[in-house]
RODO-2510 file (C-alpha; in nm, 4 decimals, decimal comma):
residues 225
     n   res          X          Y          Z
     1     m    17,0059     6,3349    32,6452
     2     l    17,1554     6,3787    32,2949
     3     s    17,5202     6,2849    32,2926
     4     f    17,7564     6,5174    32,1395
     5     s    17,9202     6,2154    31,9880
     6     r    17,6559     6,2039    31,7234
     7     f    17,7675     6,5552    31,5880
     8     i    18,1387     6,4778    31,6007
     9     e    18,0428     6,1638    31,3874
    10     q    17,8535     6,3446    31,1277
    11     a    18,1259     6,6066    31,1023
    12     q    18,3733     6,3518    31,0229
    13     a    18,1571     6,1889    30,7695
    14     q    18,1069     6,5037    30,6070
    15     h    18,4742     6,6088    30,6158
    16     t    18,7615     6,3745    30,5110
    17     d    18,9939     6,6437    30,6492
    18     y    18,8085     6,6499    31,0048
    19     d    19,1265     6,5500    31,2020
    20     l    19,3145     6,8562    31,0333
    21     r    19,0340     7,0927    31,1058
    22     f    19,0181     6,9742    31,4434
    23     k    19,3921     7,0432    31,5183
    24     h    19,3426     7,3986    31,3886
    25     i    19,0097     7,4791    31,5546
    26     s    18,9472     7,7985    31,6880
    27     k    18,9896     7,7932    32,0902
    28     a    18,9188     8,0551    32,3321
    29     k    19,1895     8,2404    32,5022
    30     s    19,2859     8,1703    32,8818
    31     a    19,1257     8,4111    33,1263
    32     k    19,5016     8,5404    33,1946
    33     q    19,5407     8,6058    32,8344
    34     l    19,1954     8,7738    32,7729
    35     a    19,2917     9,0194    33,0976
    36     a    19,6188     9,1075    32,9353
    37     i    19,4595     9,2571    32,6116
    38     p    19,4565     9,6416    32,6415
    39     d    19,1165     9,8377    32,6622
    40     h    19,1976    10,0043    32,3252
    41     r    19,2307     9,6827    32,1497
    42     w    18,8901     9,5529    32,2663
    43     l    18,7322     9,8839    32,1448
    44     s    18,9231     9,8750    31,8057
    45     v    18,7932     9,5371    31,7407
    46     l    18,4525     9,5976    31,8344
    47     s    18,4374     9,8994    31,6246
    48     q    18,5797     9,7124    31,3300
    49     c    18,3170     9,4584    31,3621
    50     v    18,0342     9,7320    31,3745
    51     f    18,1550     9,8992    31,0555
    52     q    18,2216     9,5493    30,8632
    53     s    17,8434     9,4707    30,9031
    54     g    17,6894     9,5338    30,5666
    55     f    18,0266     9,6352    30,3997
    56     n    18,2831     9,4295    30,2170
    57     w    18,5280     9,2965    30,4836
    58     t    18,8500     9,3748    30,2859
    59     v    18,7406     9,7295    30,2188
    60     v    18,6784     9,7822    30,6073
    61     a    19,0253     9,6274    30,6700
    62     n    19,2252     9,8176    30,4366
    63     k    19,0611    10,1616    30,5728
    64     w    19,1223    10,0454    30,9434
    65     p    19,4631    10,2245    30,9854
    66     r    19,2826    10,5590    30,8978
    67     f    19,0262    10,4635    31,1499
    68     e    19,2834    10,4053    31,4108
    69     e    19,4200    10,7588    31,3514
    70     v    19,1017    10,9604    31,3403
    71     f    18,9729    10,7546    31,6316
    72     l    19,2657    10,8565    31,8617
    73     g    19,4120    10,4750    31,8782
    74     f    19,0265    10,3866    32,0204
    75     d    19,1834    10,5132    32,3586
    76     v    18,8702    10,4589    32,5721
    77     i    18,9108    10,7289    32,8059
    78     d    19,0313    10,9918    32,5271
    79     l    18,7133    10,8911    32,3227
    80     v    18,4637    10,9228    32,6193
    81     m    18,6307    11,2845    32,7072
    82     q    18,5329    11,4144    32,3489
    83     p    18,2624    11,6666    32,2937
    84     d    17,9860    11,5569    32,0505
    85     e    18,1446    11,7766    31,7960
    86     f    18,4305    11,5723    31,7657
    87     y    18,2148    11,2818    31,6502
    88     e    18,0241    11,5145    31,4045
    89     r    18,3439    11,6184    31,2375
    90     l    18,4264    11,2642    31,1824
    91     m    18,1447    11,2741    30,9063
    92     q    18,3747    11,5103    30,7045
    93     e    18,7047    11,2851    30,7482
    94     t    18,8349    11,1277    30,4362
    95     g    18,9601    10,7522    30,4226
    96     i    18,6761    10,6111    30,6694
    97     i    18,3452    10,4908    30,6114
    98     r    18,1330    10,7972    30,7046
    99     h    17,8176    10,6095    30,8681
   100     h    17,6650    10,8314    31,1366
   101     a    17,4909    10,5679    31,3343
   102     k    17,8220    10,3611    31,3450
   103     i    18,0537    10,6408    31,4456
   104     k    17,7909    10,7258    31,7319
   105     a    17,8287    10,3459    31,8309
   106     v    18,2130    10,3907    31,8731
   107     h    18,1120    10,6783    32,1364
   108     e    17,8752    10,4697    32,3205
   109     n    18,0834    10,1649    32,3134
   110     a    18,3519    10,3788    32,4568
   111     i    18,1437    10,4827    32,7343
   112     f    18,0351    10,1242    32,8064
   113     f    18,3988    10,0037    32,8174
   114     h    18,4830    10,2963    33,0412
   115     d    18,2123    10,1769    33,2744
   116     l    18,3703     9,8342    33,2606
   117     i    18,7205     9,9693    33,3467
   118     q    18,5782    10,1582    33,6543
   119     s    18,3957     9,8526    33,7755
   120     h    18,6198     9,5579    33,6843
   121     g    18,9772     9,7374    33,6334
   122     s    19,0028     9,6809    33,2626
   123     v    18,7744     9,5555    32,9981
   124     g    18,9712     9,2529    32,9647
   125     k    18,9160     9,1623    33,3357
   126     y    18,5544     9,1841    33,2609
   127     f    18,5418     8,9490    32,9776
   128     s    18,7962     8,7177    33,1331
   129     a    18,5437     8,6607    33,4466
   130     w    18,3132     8,5171    33,2048
   131     k    18,2143     8,1557    33,2826
   132     p    18,0684     7,9233    33,0370
   133     e    17,7963     7,8207    33,2471
   134     d    17,6646     8,1749    33,2691
   135     y    17,7069     8,2488    32,8855
   136     a    17,3534     8,3171    32,8179
   137     d    17,3283     8,5676    33,1055
   138     n    17,6630     8,7197    33,0091
   139     l    17,5872     8,7393    32,6535
   140     r    17,2570     8,9040    32,7294
   141     e    17,4178     9,1795    32,9461
   142     f    17,6513     9,2420    32,6671
   143     r    17,3997     9,2698    32,3847
   144     k    17,1896     9,5006    32,6260
   145     r    17,4999     9,7431    32,7144
   146     s    17,6756     9,7614    32,3867
   147     n    17,5623     9,9542    32,0881
   148     r    17,5412     9,7190    31,7879
   149     g    17,7035     9,4442    31,9724
   150     g    17,3918     9,2109    31,9168
   151     g    17,3502     8,9298    31,6714
   152     r    17,6276     8,8490    31,4514
   153     t    17,8373     9,1415    31,5038
   154     g    17,8802     9,0630    31,8885
   155     q    17,9564     8,6942    31,8088
   156     v    18,2049     8,7792    31,5538
   157     f    18,3933     9,0225    31,8152
   158     l    18,3812     8,7728    32,1024
   159     r    18,5131     8,5020    31,8806
   160     a    18,7848     8,7550    31,7297
   161     m    18,9042     8,8467    32,0883
   162     g    18,9001     8,4690    32,2015
   163     v    18,6291     8,4743    32,4375
   164     d    18,4689     8,1353    32,4632
   165     t    18,1455     8,1910    32,2611
   166     l    17,9073     8,0360    32,0280
   167     m    17,8525     8,1419    31,6635
   168     f    17,5022     8,1220    31,5479
   169     s    17,6028     8,0387    31,1738
   170     n    17,3238     7,9149    30,9504
   171     d    17,4909     7,5758    30,9737
   172     m    17,5362     7,5738    31,3545
   173     l    17,1357     7,6720    31,4024
   174     q    17,0511     7,3875    31,1374
   175     a    17,2495     7,1324    31,3158
   176     l    17,0546     7,2090    31,6672
   177     i    16,7285     7,2657    31,5115
   178     s    16,7276     6,9355    31,2937
   179     t    16,7948     6,7433    31,6260
   180     g    16,5445     6,9202    31,8264
   181     v    16,7583     7,0974    32,0786
   182     i    16,6027     7,4443    31,9758
   183     e    16,3349     7,5528    31,7546
   184     a    16,4957     7,8455    31,6411
   185     a    16,7657     8,0978    31,7175
   186     p    16,7157     8,1417    32,1056
   187     s    16,5453     8,4669    32,1850
   188     s    16,3320     8,4168    32,4966
   189     k    16,4713     8,3321    32,8665
   190     a    16,3180     7,9836    32,8254
   191     s    16,5093     7,9050    32,4827
   192     w    16,8204     8,0373    32,6282
   193     a    16,8126     7,8364    32,9164
   194     k    16,7149     7,5244    32,7363
   195     l    17,0412     7,5911    32,5176
   196     q    17,2534     7,6810    32,8142
   197     a    17,1646     7,3523    32,9767
   198     t    17,2407     7,1605    32,6639
   199     m    17,5835     7,3132    32,6199
   200     d    17,6762     7,2520    32,9872
   201     r    17,5948     6,8850    32,9289
   202     w    17,8102     6,8726    32,6242
   203     r    18,0887     7,0564    32,7745
   204     e    18,0975     6,8095    33,0497
   205     e    18,0656     6,5117    32,8011
   206     t    18,3527     6,6280    32,5817
   207     g    18,5764     6,8736    32,7731
   208     l    18,5527     7,1105    32,4956
   209     g    18,4735     7,4765    32,5194
   210     l    18,1606     7,6600    32,3470
   211     s    18,3908     7,7809    32,0656
   212     e    18,4893     7,4367    31,9929
   213     i    18,1319     7,2926    32,0059
   214     s    17,9826     7,5684    31,7882
   215     q    18,2472     7,4865    31,5037
   216     i    18,1827     7,1183    31,5245
   217     l    17,8020     7,1760    31,5071
   218     a    17,8640     7,3579    31,2125
   219     w    18,0918     7,1381    31,0486
   220     s    17,8338     6,8488    31,1089
   221     v    17,6026     6,9796    30,8538
   222     g    17,8519     6,9372    30,5910
   223     p    17,9888     7,1712    30,3126
   224     r    17,7541     7,3877    30,1007
   225     k    17,6585     7,2392    29,7764
***
């Protein structure tokens, strides 16, 4: 088994400020903290990640107060109850990005989150129940049930909310591929199972979470030239 200490040593060699980086490394929130996040914040952050995809991050961030206003504070139940005409009218609103497919995604994700509220009590309780050893299965379900929650958008959303997650950046993937852990970004059930087994071993070896392991893997590649 490839020891994770190899990646830690590489990251230390690549970054003289490794100790400072590790001190401020992004960590997952506790289950209690995740469960306490209001439903509308989950929908707001996912929606912002969806709109940021392909757009300048600063532009979207500056417009977000207006998004909060026209999308009714991202109240899940309010948005689920709105007729199709409500979302069509948003294409005429000023101060937001008028992208039909992404506006539709807000509606469909509100429906998805409403289902989670019905089945788990709240969106936060659903994500707080995620276990690192079930990460591959949980992520697959999230990608399947959300609208535009796959790929980097979903990863950014989960990391922003504090869910213990992997971020498949180019550097992180390069670290895994170069050492033969995977051959490419996981897509098949077999490749996900191999990655999950590797992460389980590294978590047991280091006591670190998926978020921390993911960042150290990226650091091990070194700064861009």
